mmJSON file of the N, C-alpha and C atoms, coordinates in Angstrom:
{"data_MODEL":{"atom_site":{
"group_PDB":["ATOM","ATOM","ATOM","ATOM","ATOM","ATOM","ATOM","ATOM","ATOM","ATOM","ATOM","ATOM","ATOM","ATOM","ATOM","ATOM","ATOM","ATOM","ATOM","ATOM","ATOM","ATOM","ATOM","ATOM","ATOM","ATOM","ATOM","ATOM","ATOM","ATOM","ATOM","ATOM","ATOM","ATOM","ATOM","ATOM","ATOM","ATOM","ATOM","ATOM","ATOM","ATOM","ATOM","ATOM","ATOM","ATOM","ATOM","ATOM","ATOM","ATOM","ATOM","ATOM","ATOM","ATOM","ATOM","ATOM","ATOM","ATOM","ATOM","ATOM","ATOM","ATOM","ATOM","ATOM","ATOM","ATOM","ATOM","ATOM","ATOM","ATOM","ATOM","ATOM","ATOM","ATOM","ATOM","ATOM","ATOM","ATOM","ATOM","ATOM","ATOM","ATOM","ATOM","ATOM","ATOM","ATOM","ATOM","ATOM","ATOM","ATOM","ATOM","ATOM","ATOM","ATOM","ATOM","ATOM","ATOM","ATOM","ATOM","ATOM","ATOM","ATOM","ATOM","ATOM","ATOM","ATOM","ATOM","ATOM","ATOM","ATOM","ATOM","ATOM","ATOM","ATOM","ATOM","ATOM","ATOM","ATOM","ATOM","ATOM","ATOM","ATOM","ATOM","ATOM","ATOM","ATOM","ATOM","ATOM","ATOM","ATOM","ATOM","ATOM","ATOM","ATOM","ATOM","ATOM","ATOM","ATOM","ATOM","ATOM","ATOM","ATOM","ATOM","ATOM","ATOM","ATOM","ATOM","ATOM","ATOM","ATOM","ATOM","ATOM","ATOM","ATOM","ATOM","ATOM","ATOM","ATOM","ATOM","ATOM","ATOM","ATOM","ATOM","ATOM","ATOM","ATOM","ATOM","ATOM","ATOM","ATOM","ATOM","ATOM","ATOM","ATOM","ATOM","ATOM","ATOM","ATOM","ATOM","ATOM","ATOM","ATOM","ATOM","ATOM","ATOM","ATOM","ATOM","ATOM","ATOM","ATOM","ATOM","ATOM","ATOM","ATOM","ATOM","ATOM","ATOM","ATOM","ATOM","ATOM","ATOM","ATOM","ATOM","ATOM","ATOM","ATOM","ATOM","ATOM","ATOM","ATOM","ATOM","ATOM","ATOM","ATOM","ATOM","ATOM","ATOM","ATOM","ATOM","ATOM","ATOM","ATOM","ATOM","ATOM","ATOM"],
"id":[1,2,3,4,5,6,7,8,9,10,11,12,13,14,15,16,17,18,19,20,21,22,23,24,25,26,27,28,29,30,31,32,33,34,35,36,37,38,39,40,41,42,43,44,45,46,47,48,49,50,51,52,53,54,55,56,57,58,59,60,61,62,63,64,65,66,67,68,69,70,71,72,73,74,75,76,77,78,79,80,81,82,83,84,85,86,87,88,89,90,91,92,93,94,95,96,97,98,99,100,101,102,103,104,105,106,107,108,109,110,111,112,113,114,115,116,117,118,119,120,121,122,123,124,125,126,127,128,129,130,131,132,133,134,135,136,137,138,139,140,141,142,143,144,145,146,147,148,149,150,151,152,153,154,155,156,157,158,159,160,161,162,163,164,165,166,167,168,169,170,171,172,173,174,175,176,177,178,179,180,181,182,183,184,185,186,187,188,189,190,191,192,193,194,195,196,197,198,199,200,201,202,203,204,205,206,207,208,209,210,211,212,213,214,215,216,217,218,219,220,221,222,223,224,225],
"type_symbol":["N","C","C","N","C","C","N","C","C","N","C","C","N","C","C","N","C","C","N","C","C","N","C","C","N","C","C","N","C","C","N","C","C","N","C","C","N","C","C","N","C","C","N","C","C","N","C","C","N","C","C","N","C","C","N","C","C","N","C","C","N","C","C","N","C","C","N","C","C","N","C","C","N","C","C","N","C","C","N","C","C","N","C","C","N","C","C","N","C","C","N","C","C","N","C","C","N","C","C","N","C","C","N","C","C","N","C","C","N","C","C","N","C","C","N","C","C","N","C","C","N","C","C","N","C","C","N","C","C","N","C","C","N","C","C","N","C","C","N","C","C","N","C","C","N","C","C","N","C","C","N","C","C","N","C","C","N","C","C","N","C","C","N","C","C","N","C","C","N","C","C","N","C","C","N","C","C","N","C","C","N","C","C","N","C","C","N","C","C","N","C","C","N","C","C","N","C","C","N","C","C","N","C","C","N","C","C","N","C","C","N","C","C","N","C","C","N","C","C","N","C","C","N","C","C"],
"label_atom_id":["N","CA","C","N","CA","C","N","CA","C","N","CA","C","N","CA","C","N","CA","C","N","CA","C","N","CA","C","N","CA","C","N","CA","C","N","CA","C","N","CA","C","N","CA","C","N","CA","C","N","CA","C","N","CA","C","N","CA","C","N","CA","C","N","CA","C","N","CA","C","N","CA","C","N","CA","C","N","CA","C","N","CA","C","N","CA","C","N","CA","C","N","CA","C","N","CA","C","N","CA","C","N","CA","C","N","CA","C","N","CA","C","N","CA","C","N","CA","C","N","CA","C","N","CA","C","N","CA","C","N","CA","C","N","CA","C","N","CA","C","N","CA","C","N","CA","C","N","CA","C","N","CA","C","N","CA","C","N","CA","C","N","CA","C","N","CA","C","N","CA","C","N","CA","C","N","CA","C","N","CA","C","N","CA","C","N","CA","C","N","CA","C","N","CA","C","N","CA","C","N","CA","C","N","CA","C","N","CA","C","N","CA","C","N","CA","C","N","CA","C","N","CA","C","N","CA","C","N","CA","C","N","CA","C","N","CA","C","N","CA","C","N","CA","C","N","CA","C","N","CA","C","N","CA","C","N","CA","C","N","CA","C"],
"label_alt_id":[null,null,null,null,null,null,null,null,null,null,null,null,null,null,null,null,null,null,null,null,null,null,null,null,null,null,null,null,null,null,null,null,null,null,null,null,null,null,null,null,null,null,null,null,null,null,null,null,null,null,null,null,null,null,null,null,null,null,null,null,null,null,null,null,null,null,null,null,null,null,null,null,null,null,null,null,null,null,null,null,null,null,null,null,null,null,null,null,null,null,null,null,null,null,null,null,null,null,null,null,null,null,null,null,null,null,null,null,null,null,null,null,null,null,null,null,null,null,null,null,null,null,null,null,null,null,null,null,null,null,null,null,null,null,null,null,null,null,null,null,null,null,null,null,null,null,null,null,null,null,null,null,null,null,null,null,null,null,null,null,null,null,null,null,null,null,null,null,null,null,null,null,null,null,null,null,null,null,null,null,null,null,null,null,null,null,null,null,null,null,null,null,null,null,null,null,null,null,null,null,null,null,null,null,null,null,null,null,null,null,null,null,null,null,null,null,null,null,null,null,null,null,null,null,null],
"label_comp_id":["UNK","UNK","UNK","UNK","UNK","UNK","UNK","UNK","UNK","UNK","UNK","UNK","UNK","UNK","UNK","UNK","UNK","UNK","UNK","UNK","UNK","UNK","UNK","UNK","UNK","UNK","UNK","UNK","UNK","UNK","UNK","UNK","UNK","UNK","UNK","UNK","UNK","UNK","UNK","UNK","UNK","UNK","UNK","UNK","UNK","UNK","UNK","UNK","UNK","UNK","UNK","UNK","UNK","UNK","UNK","UNK","UNK","UNK","UNK","UNK","UNK","UNK","UNK","UNK","UNK","UNK","UNK","UNK","UNK","UNK","UNK","UNK","UNK","UNK","UNK","UNK","UNK","UNK","UNK","UNK","UNK","UNK","UNK","UNK","UNK","UNK","UNK","UNK","UNK","UNK","UNK","UNK","UNK","UNK","UNK","UNK","UNK","UNK","UNK","UNK","UNK","UNK","UNK","UNK","UNK","UNK","UNK","UNK","UNK","UNK","UNK","UNK","UNK","UNK","UNK","UNK","UNK","UNK","UNK","UNK","UNK","UNK","UNK","UNK","UNK","UNK","UNK","UNK","UNK","UNK","UNK","UNK","UNK","UNK","UNK","UNK","UNK","UNK","UNK","UNK","UNK","UNK","UNK","UNK","UNK","UNK","UNK","UNK","UNK","UNK","UNK","UNK","UNK","UNK","UNK","UNK","UNK","UNK","UNK","UNK","UNK","UNK","UNK","UNK","UNK","UNK","UNK","UNK","UNK","UNK","UNK","UNK","UNK","UNK","UNK","UNK","UNK","UNK","UNK","UNK","UNK","UNK","UNK","UNK","UNK","UNK","UNK","UNK","UNK","UNK","UNK","UNK","UNK","UNK","UNK","UNK","UNK","UNK","UNK","UNK","UNK","UNK","UNK","UNK","UNK","UNK","UNK","UNK","UNK","UNK","UNK","UNK","UNK","UNK","UNK","UNK","UNK","UNK","UNK","UNK","UNK","UNK","UNK","UNK","UNK"],
"label_asym_id":["A","A","A","A","A","A","A","A","A","A","A","A","A","A","A","A","A","A","A","A","A","A","A","A","A","A","A","A","A","A","A","A","A","A","A","A","A","A","A","A","A","A","A","A","A","A","A","A","A","A","A","A","A","A","A","A","A","A","A","A","A","A","A","A","A","A","A","A","A","A","A","A","A","A","A","A","A","A","A","A","A","A","A","A","A","A","A","A","A","A","A","A","A","A","A","A","A","A","A","A","A","A","A","A","A","A","A","A","A","A","A","A","A","A","A","A","A","A","A","A","A","A","A","A","A","A","A","A","A","A","A","A","A","A","A","A","A","A","A","A","A","A","A","A","A","A","A","A","A","A","A","A","A","A","A","A","A","A","A","A","A","A","A","A","A","A","A","A","A","A","A","A","A","A","A","A","A","A","A","A","A","A","A","A","A","A","A","A","A","A","A","A","A","A","A","A","A","A","A","A","A","A","A","A","A","A","A","A","A","A","A","A","A","A","A","A","A","A","A","A","A","A","A","A","A"],
"label_entity_id":["1","1","1","1","1","1","1","1","1","1","1","1","1","1","1","1","1","1","1","1","1","1","1","1","1","1","1","1","1","1","1","1","1","1","1","1","1","1","1","1","1","1","1","1","1","1","1","1","1","1","1","1","1","1","1","1","1","1","1","1","1","1","1","1","1","1","1","1","1","1","1","1","1","1","1","1","1","1","1","1","1","1","1","1","1","1","1","1","1","1","1","1","1","1","1","1","1","1","1","1","1","1","1","1","1","1","1","1","1","1","1","1","1","1","1","1","1","1","1","1","1","1","1","1","1","1","1","1","1","1","1","1","1","1","1","1","1","1","1","1","1","1","1","1","1","1","1","1","1","1","1","1","1","1","1","1","1","1","1","1","1","1","1","1","1","1","1","1","1","1","1","1","1","1","1","1","1","1","1","1","1","1","1","1","1","1","1","1","1","1","1","1","1","1","1","1","1","1","1","1","1","1","1","1","1","1","1","1","1","1","1","1","1","1","1","1","1","1","1","1","1","1","1","1","1"],
"label_seq_id":[1,1,1,2,2,2,3,3,3,4,4,4,5,5,5,6,6,6,7,7,7,8,8,8,9,9,9,10,10,10,11,11,11,12,12,12,13,13,13,14,14,14,15,15,15,16,16,16,17,17,17,18,18,18,19,19,19,20,20,20,21,21,21,22,22,22,23,23,23,24,24,24,25,25,25,26,26,26,27,27,27,28,28,28,29,29,29,30,30,30,31,31,31,32,32,32,33,33,33,34,34,34,35,35,35,36,36,36,37,37,37,38,38,38,39,39,39,40,40,40,41,41,41,42,42,42,43,43,43,44,44,44,45,45,45,46,46,46,47,47,47,48,48,48,49,49,49,50,50,50,51,51,51,52,52,52,53,53,53,54,54,54,55,55,55,56,56,56,57,57,57,58,58,58,59,59,59,60,60,60,61,61,61,62,62,62,63,63,63,64,64,64,65,65,65,66,66,66,67,67,67,68,68,68,69,69,69,70,70,70,71,71,71,72,72,72,73,73,73,74,74,74,75,75,75],
"pdbx_PDB_ins_code":[null,null,null,null,null,null,null,null,null,null,null,null,null,null,null,null,null,null,null,null,null,null,null,null,null,null,null,null,null,null,null,null,null,null,null,null,null,null,null,null,null,null,null,null,null,null,null,null,null,null,null,null,null,null,null,null,null,null,null,null,null,null,null,null,null,null,null,null,null,null,null,null,null,null,null,null,null,null,null,null,null,null,null,null,null,null,null,null,null,null,null,null,null,null,null,null,null,null,null,null,null,null,null,null,null,null,null,null,null,null,null,null,null,null,null,null,null,null,null,null,null,null,null,null,null,null,null,null,null,null,null,null,null,null,null,null,null,null,null,null,null,null,null,null,null,null,null,null,null,null,null,null,null,null,null,null,null,null,null,null,null,null,null,null,null,null,null,null,null,null,null,null,null,null,null,null,null,null,null,null,null,null,null,null,null,null,null,null,null,null,null,null,null,null,null,null,null,null,null,null,null,null,null,null,null,null,null,null,null,null,null,null,null,null,null,null,null,null,null,null,null,null,null,null,null],
"Cartn_x":[16.211,17.311,17.641,18.918,19.286,18.892,18.599,18.143,19.216,20.514,21.57,21.607,21.378,21.333,20.183,19.006,17.855,18.152,18.785,19.054,20.013,21.036,21.994,21.368,20.436,19.806,18.676,17.867,16.687,16.923,17.817,17.98,17.327,17.71,17.228,15.719,15.118,13.68,12.846,13.064,12.258,12.41,13.612,13.816,13.023,13.071,12.31,10.818,10.38,8.972,8.509,9.283,8.908,8.867,9.818,9.834,8.578,8.244,7.079,5.765,5.627,4.373,4.151,5.212,5.035,4.707,5.205,4.827,3.352,2.93,1.545,0.55,0.951,0.051,0.325,1.035,1.469,0.314,-0.785,-1.926,-2.523,-2.67,-3.206,-2.262,-0.963,0.011,0.007,-0.172,-0.289,-1.518,-2.619,-3.831,-3.601,-2.926,-2.628,-1.709,-0.658,0.328,-0.299,-1.279,-1.914,-3.129,-3.469,-4.62,-4.338,-5.384,-5.244,-4.692,-5.0,-4.563,-3.238,-2.567,-1.285,-0.178,0.619,1.706,3.04,4.086,5.425,5.869,5.459,5.875,5.115,4.181,3.469,4.266,5.255,6.018,6.689,7.426,8.05,7.032,5.888,4.843,4.338,4.115,3.641,4.678,5.937,7.004,7.088,7.034,7.095,5.917,4.74,3.556,3.723,4.251,4.461,5.523,6.58,7.652,7.169,6.194,5.715,5.121,4.651,4.089,5.088,6.363,7.395,7.496,7.085,7.195,6.143,5.192,4.167,4.667,5.826,6.376,7.428,7.383,8.378,9.73,10.768,12.106,12.131,11.444,11.399,10.713,9.616,8.923,9.796,10.473,11.353,12.462,13.077,14.151,13.648,12.448,11.88,11.659,11.169,10.949,12.279,13.283,14.587,15.243,14.907,15.476,14.715,13.513,12.688,13.247,13.326,13.79,12.97,13.579,12.942,11.72,11.535,10.333,9.141,9.332,8.217,7.968,8.676,8.49,9.524,9.088,10.031,10.515,11.763,12.223,13.61],
"Cartn_y":[3.2,3.03,4.388,4.759,6.062,6.213,7.439,7.715,7.368,7.634,7.335,5.853,5.01,3.567,3.206,3.819,3.572,3.998,5.152,5.65,4.742,4.23,3.381,2.045,1.561,0.278,0.415,1.475,1.634,2.548,3.47,4.513,5.774,6.932,8.178,8.391,8.071,8.324,7.375,6.064,5.174,5.482,5.85,6.185,7.44,8.458,9.679,9.397,8.605,8.247,7.547,6.576,5.823,6.733,7.634,8.587,9.462,10.0,10.887,10.142,8.957,8.225,7.794,7.412,7.027,8.234,9.408,10.636,10.943,10.886,11.216,10.206,8.954,7.897,7.474,8.3,7.893,7.477,8.201,7.839,6.498,6.296,5.027,3.865,4.106,3.052,2.701,3.698,3.424,2.577,2.86,2.057,0.61,0.429,-0.925,-1.633,-0.932,-1.518,-1.905,-1.142,-1.397,-2.315,-2.762,-3.658,-4.997,-5.605,-6.884,-7.995,-7.947,-9.026,-8.732,-7.642,-7.309,-8.104,-8.779,-9.613,-9.052,-9.332,-8.836,-9.299,-10.506,-10.991,-10.307,-9.421,-8.638,-7.398,-7.02,-5.799,-5.841,-6.897,-6.906,-6.783,-7.421,-7.327,-5.892,-5.231,-3.846,-2.917,-3.088,-2.252,-2.461,-3.71,-4.008,-3.357,-3.445,-2.839,-1.329,-0.691,0.756,1.112,0.321,0.591,0.485,-0.355,-0.557,0.717,1.62,2.874,3.707,3.569,4.339,3.932,2.715,2.211,2.797,3.533,4.127,5.38,5.857,7.077,6.744,7.462,7.261,7.815,7.458,7.981,9.498,10.063,11.519,12.161,11.564,12.089,11.967,10.855,10.672,11.708,11.938,12.928,14.329,14.653,15.972,16.167,15.136,15.221,15.396,14.673,14.754,16.112,16.805,18.126,19.238,18.934,19.922,20.14,21.414,21.663,20.874,20.5,19.615,20.225,21.542,22.137,22.053,21.444,21.218,22.355,23.467,24.608,24.567,24.827,24.893,26.326,26.455,27.811,27.969],
"Cartn_z":[-11.293,-12.226,-12.835,-12.9,-13.44,-14.9,-15.271,-16.63,-17.655,-17.359,-18.312,-18.648,-17.656,-17.885,-18.808,-18.591,-19.459,-20.886,-21.059,-22.405,-23.146,-22.479,-23.179,-23.545,-22.744,-23.013,-24.014,-23.913,-24.757,-25.948,-25.849,-26.835,-26.295,-26.805,-26.216,-26.333,-27.472,-27.598,-26.751,-26.834,-25.988,-24.493,-24.055,-22.646,-22.274,-23.144,-22.9,-22.921,-23.874,-23.972,-22.702,-22.247,-21.048,-19.825,-19.727,-18.609,-18.633,-19.792,-19.905,-19.685,-20.258,-20.133,-18.684,-17.991,-16.587,-15.723,-16.089,-15.364,-15.591,-16.838,-17.181,-16.619,-16.55,-16.094,-14.658,-13.894,-12.56,-11.654,-11.673,-10.828,-11.246,-12.54,-13.039,-12.731,-12.885,-12.593,-11.105,-10.251,-8.815,-8.513,-9.183,-8.982,-9.41,-10.532,-11.01,-10.016,-9.603,-8.695,-7.358,-6.9,-5.609,-5.694,-6.893,-7.05,-6.378,-5.849,-5.146,-6.026,-7.309,-8.196,-8.921,-8.562,-9.184,-8.506,-9.288,-8.783,-9.252,-8.497,-8.831,-10.214,-10.615,-11.938,-13.073,-12.748,-13.757,-14.174,-13.384,-13.66,-15.032,-15.378,-16.713,-17.853,-17.699,-18.715,-18.836,-17.707,-17.706,-18.341,-17.967,-18.537,-20.047,-20.476,-21.906,-22.653,-22.068,-22.692,-22.817,-21.792,-21.852,-22.894,-22.974,-23.935,-25.376,-25.633,-26.997,-27.595,-26.755,-27.249,-28.027,-27.706,-28.407,-29.869,-30.188,-31.564,-32.502,-31.981,-32.841,-33.557,-33.175,-33.761,-34.808,-35.924,-36.98,-36.523,-37.253,-36.947,-37.021,-38.005,-38.14,-36.934,-36.485,-35.313,-34.064,-33.92,-32.767,-32.759,-33.917,-34.008,-33.712,-34.165,-33.895,-32.395,-31.737,-30.29,-29.564,-29.979,-29.324,-29.524,-30.603,-30.864,-30.167,-29.638,-28.945,-27.547,-27.112,-25.739,-24.722,-23.62,-22.635,-21.968,-22.033,-21.427,-22.362,-23.542,-24.459,-25.426,-25.257,-26.168,-27.263,-28.478,-29.589,-29.712,-30.126,-30.282,-30.584],
"occupancy":[1.0,1.0,1.0,1.0,1.0,1.0,1.0,1.0,1.0,1.0,1.0,1.0,1.0,1.0,1.0,1.0,1.0,1.0,1.0,1.0,1.0,1.0,1.0,1.0,1.0,1.0,1.0,1.0,1.0,1.0,1.0,1.0,1.0,1.0,1.0,1.0,1.0,1.0,1.0,1.0,1.0,1.0,1.0,1.0,1.0,1.0,1.0,1.0,1.0,1.0,1.0,1.0,1.0,1.0,1.0,1.0,1.0,1.0,1.0,1.0,1.0,1.0,1.0,1.0,1.0,1.0,1.0,1.0,1.0,1.0,1.0,1.0,1.0,1.0,1.0,1.0,1.0,1.0,1.0,1.0,1.0,1.0,1.0,1.0,1.0,1.0,1.0,1.0,1.0,1.0,1.0,1.0,1.0,1.0,1.0,1.0,1.0,1.0,1.0,1.0,1.0,1.0,1.0,1.0,1.0,1.0,1.0,1.0,1.0,1.0,1.0,1.0,1.0,1.0,1.0,1.0,1.0,1.0,1.0,1.0,1.0,1.0,1.0,1.0,1.0,1.0,1.0,1.0,1.0,1.0,1.0,1.0,1.0,1.0,1.0,1.0,1.0,1.0,1.0,1.0,1.0,1.0,1.0,1.0,1.0,1.0,1.0,1.0,1.0,1.0,1.0,1.0,1.0,1.0,1.0,1.0,1.0,1.0,1.0,1.0,1.0,1.0,1.0,1.0,1.0,1.0,1.0,1.0,1.0,1.0,1.0,1.0,1.0,1.0,1.0,1.0,1.0,1.0,1.0,1.0,1.0,1.0,1.0,1.0,1.0,1.0,1.0,1.0,1.0,1.0,1.0,1.0,1.0,1.0,1.0,1.0,1.0,1.0,1.0,1.0,1.0,1.0,1.0,1.0,1.0,1.0,1.0,1.0,1.0,1.0,1.0,1.0,1.0,1.0,1.0,1.0,1.0,1.0,1.0,1.0,1.0,1.0,1.0,1.0,1.0],
"B_iso_or_equiv":[0.0,0.0,0.0,0.0,0.0,0.0,0.0,0.0,0.0,0.0,0.0,0.0,0.0,0.0,0.0,0.0,0.0,0.0,0.0,0.0,0.0,0.0,0.0,0.0,0.0,0.0,0.0,0.0,0.0,0.0,0.0,0.0,0.0,0.0,0.0,0.0,0.0,0.0,0.0,0.0,0.0,0.0,0.0,0.0,0.0,0.0,0.0,0.0,0.0,0.0,0.0,0.0,0.0,0.0,0.0,0.0,0.0,0.0,0.0,0.0,0.0,0.0,0.0,0.0,0.0,0.0,0.0,0.0,0.0,0.0,0.0,0.0,0.0,0.0,0.0,0.0,0.0,0.0,0.0,0.0,0.0,0.0,0.0,0.0,0.0,0.0,0.0,0.0,0.0,0.0,0.0,0.0,0.0,0.0,0.0,0.0,0.0,0.0,0.0,0.0,0.0,0.0,0.0,0.0,0.0,0.0,0.0,0.0,0.0,0.0,0.0,0.0,0.0,0.0,0.0,0.0,0.0,0.0,0.0,0.0,0.0,0.0,0.0,0.0,0.0,0.0,0.0,0.0,0.0,0.0,0.0,0.0,0.0,0.0,0.0,0.0,0.0,0.0,0.0,0.0,0.0,0.0,0.0,0.0,0.0,0.0,0.0,0.0,0.0,0.0,0.0,0.0,0.0,0.0,0.0,0.0,0.0,0.0,0.0,0.0,0.0,0.0,0.0,0.0,0.0,0.0,0.0,0.0,0.0,0.0,0.0,0.0,0.0,0.0,0.0,0.0,0.0,0.0,0.0,0.0,0.0,0.0,0.0,0.0,0.0,0.0,0.0,0.0,0.0,0.0,0.0,0.0,0.0,0.0,0.0,0.0,0.0,0.0,0.0,0.0,0.0,0.0,0.0,0.0,0.0,0.0,0.0,0.0,0.0,0.0,0.0,0.0,0.0,0.0,0.0,0.0,0.0,0.0,0.0,0.0,0.0,0.0,0.0,0.0,0.0],
"pdbx_formal_charge":[null,null,null,null,null,null,null,null,null,null,null,null,null,null,null,null,null,null,null,null,null,null,null,null,null,null,null,null,null,null,null,null,null,null,null,null,null,null,null,null,null,null,null,null,null,null,null,null,null,null,null,null,null,null,null,null,null,null,null,null,null,null,null,null,null,null,null,null,null,null,null,null,null,null,null,null,null,null,null,null,null,null,null,null,null,null,null,null,null,null,null,null,null,null,null,null,null,null,null,null,null,null,null,null,null,null,null,null,null,null,null,null,null,null,null,null,null,null,null,null,null,null,null,null,null,null,null,null,null,null,null,null,null,null,null,null,null,null,null,null,null,null,null,null,null,null,null,null,null,null,null,null,null,null,null,null,null,null,null,null,null,null,null,null,null,null,null,null,null,null,null,null,null,null,null,null,null,null,null,null,null,null,null,null,null,null,null,null,null,null,null,null,null,null,null,null,null,null,null,null,null,null,null,null,null,null,null,null,null,null,null,null,null,null,null,null,null,null,null,null,null,null,null,null,null],
"auth_seq_id":[1,1,1,2,2,2,3,3,3,4,4,4,5,5,5,6,6,6,7,7,7,8,8,8,9,9,9,10,10,10,11,11,11,12,12,12,13,13,13,14,14,14,15,15,15,16,16,16,17,17,17,18,18,18,19,19,19,20,20,20,21,21,21,22,22,22,23,23,23,24,24,24,25,25,25,26,26,26,27,27,27,28,28,28,29,29,29,30,30,30,31,31,31,32,32,32,33,33,33,34,34,34,35,35,35,36,36,36,37,37,37,38,38,38,39,39,39,40,40,40,41,41,41,42,42,42,43,43,43,44,44,44,45,45,45,46,46,46,47,47,47,48,48,48,49,49,49,50,50,50,51,51,51,52,52,52,53,53,53,54,54,54,55,55,55,56,56,56,57,57,57,58,58,58,59,59,59,60,60,60,61,61,61,62,62,62,63,63,63,64,64,64,65,65,65,66,66,66,67,67,67,68,68,68,69,69,69,70,70,70,71,71,71,72,72,72,73,73,73,74,74,74,75,75,75],
"auth_comp_id":["UNK","UNK","UNK","UNK","UNK","UNK","UNK","UNK","UNK","UNK","UNK","UNK","UNK","UNK","UNK","UNK","UNK","UNK","UNK","UNK","UNK","UNK","UNK","UNK","UNK","UNK","UNK","UNK","UNK","UNK","UNK","UNK","UNK","UNK","UNK","UNK","UNK","UNK","UNK","UNK","UNK","UNK","UNK","UNK","UNK","UNK","UNK","UNK","UNK","UNK","UNK","UNK","UNK","UNK","UNK","UNK","UNK","UNK","UNK","UNK","UNK","UNK","UNK","UNK","UNK","UNK","UNK","UNK","UNK","UNK","UNK","UNK","UNK","UNK","UNK","UNK","UNK","UNK","UNK","UNK","UNK","UNK","UNK","UNK","UNK","UNK","UNK","UNK","UNK","UNK","UNK","UNK","UNK","UNK","UNK","UNK","UNK","UNK","UNK","UNK","UNK","UNK","UNK","UNK","UNK","UNK","UNK","UNK","UNK","UNK","UNK","UNK","UNK","UNK","UNK","UNK","UNK","UNK","UNK","UNK","UNK","UNK","UNK","UNK","UNK","UNK","UNK","UNK","UNK","UNK","UNK","UNK","UNK","UNK","UNK","UNK","UNK","UNK","UNK","UNK","UNK","UNK","UNK","UNK","UNK","UNK","UNK","UNK","UNK","UNK","UNK","UNK","UNK","UNK","UNK","UNK","UNK","UNK","UNK","UNK","UNK","UNK","UNK","UNK","UNK","UNK","UNK","UNK","UNK","UNK","UNK","UNK","UNK","UNK","UNK","UNK","UNK","UNK","UNK","UNK","UNK","UNK","UNK","UNK","UNK","UNK","UNK","UNK","UNK","UNK","UNK","UNK","UNK","UNK","UNK","UNK","UNK","UNK","UNK","UNK","UNK","UNK","UNK","UNK","UNK","UNK","UNK","UNK","UNK","UNK","UNK","UNK","UNK","UNK","UNK","UNK","UNK","UNK","UNK","UNK","UNK","UNK","UNK","UNK","UNK"],
"auth_asym_id":["A","A","A","A","A","A","A","A","A","A","A","A","A","A","A","A","A","A","A","A","A","A","A","A","A","A","A","A","A","A","A","A","A","A","A","A","A","A","A","A","A","A","A","A","A","A","A","A","A","A","A","A","A","A","A","A","A","A","A","A","A","A","A","A","A","A","A","A","A","A","A","A","A","A","A","A","A","A","A","A","A","A","A","A","A","A","A","A","A","A","A","A","A","A","A","A","A","A","A","A","A","A","A","A","A","A","A","A","A","A","A","A","A","A","A","A","A","A","A","A","A","A","A","A","A","A","A","A","A","A","A","A","A","A","A","A","A","A","A","A","A","A","A","A","A","A","A","A","A","A","A","A","A","A","A","A","A","A","A","A","A","A","A","A","A","A","A","A","A","A","A","A","A","A","A","A","A","A","A","A","A","A","A","A","A","A","A","A","A","A","A","A","A","A","A","A","A","A","A","A","A","A","A","A","A","A","A","A","A","A","A","A","A","A","A","A","A","A","A","A","A","A","A","A","A"],
"auth_atom_id":["N","CA","C","N","CA","C","N","CA","C","N","CA","C","N","CA","C","N","CA","C","N","CA","C","N","CA","C","N","CA","C","N","CA","C","N","CA","C","N","CA","C","N","CA","C","N","CA","C","N","CA","C","N","CA","C","N","CA","C","N","CA","C","N","CA","C","N","CA","C","N","CA","C","N","CA","C","N","CA","C","N","CA","C","N","CA","C","N","CA","C","N","CA","C","N","CA","C","N","CA","C","N","CA","C","N","CA","C","N","CA","C","N","CA","C","N","CA","C","N","CA","C","N","CA","C","N","CA","C","N","CA","C","N","CA","C","N","CA","C","N","CA","C","N","CA","C","N","CA","C","N","CA","C","N","CA","C","N","CA","C","N","CA","C","N","CA","C","N","CA","C","N","CA","C","N","CA","C","N","CA","C","N","CA","C","N","CA","C","N","CA","C","N","CA","C","N","CA","C","N","CA","C","N","CA","C","N","CA","C","N","CA","C","N","CA","C","N","CA","C","N","CA","C","N","CA","C","N","CA","C","N","CA","C","N","CA","C","N","CA","C","N","CA","C","N","CA","C","N","CA","C","N","CA","C","N","CA","C","N","CA","C"],
"pdbx_PDB_model_num":[1,1,1,1,1,1,1,1,1,1,1,1,1,1,1,1,1,1,1,1,1,1,1,1,1,1,1,1,1,1,1,1,1,1,1,1,1,1,1,1,1,1,1,1,1,1,1,1,1,1,1,1,1,1,1,1,1,1,1,1,1,1,1,1,1,1,1,1,1,1,1,1,1,1,1,1,1,1,1,1,1,1,1,1,1,1,1,1,1,1,1,1,1,1,1,1,1,1,1,1,1,1,1,1,1,1,1,1,1,1,1,1,1,1,1,1,1,1,1,1,1,1,1,1,1,1,1,1,1,1,1,1,1,1,1,1,1,1,1,1,1,1,1,1,1,1,1,1,1,1,1,1,1,1,1,1,1,1,1,1,1,1,1,1,1,1,1,1,1,1,1,1,1,1,1,1,1,1,1,1,1,1,1,1,1,1,1,1,1,1,1,1,1,1,1,1,1,1,1,1,1,1,1,1,1,1,1,1,1,1,1,1,1,1,1,1,1,1,1,1,1,1,1,1,1]
}}}
């Protein structure tokens, strides 16, 4: 799904958070996806669980992250 679609549906911070967390956890997510007991109907639950992590950040923290250059360096 294109990133612009994610941003309009989730908002800029949750979309960025989900993109970054899936990049960082890509190996673990592949292990989960390839597990014998993983079912297709588990995908929405997994996505929802990952999205919930964005809610741990305050509005001020979210805005600060969004103002930081995409390479992670402030300046």
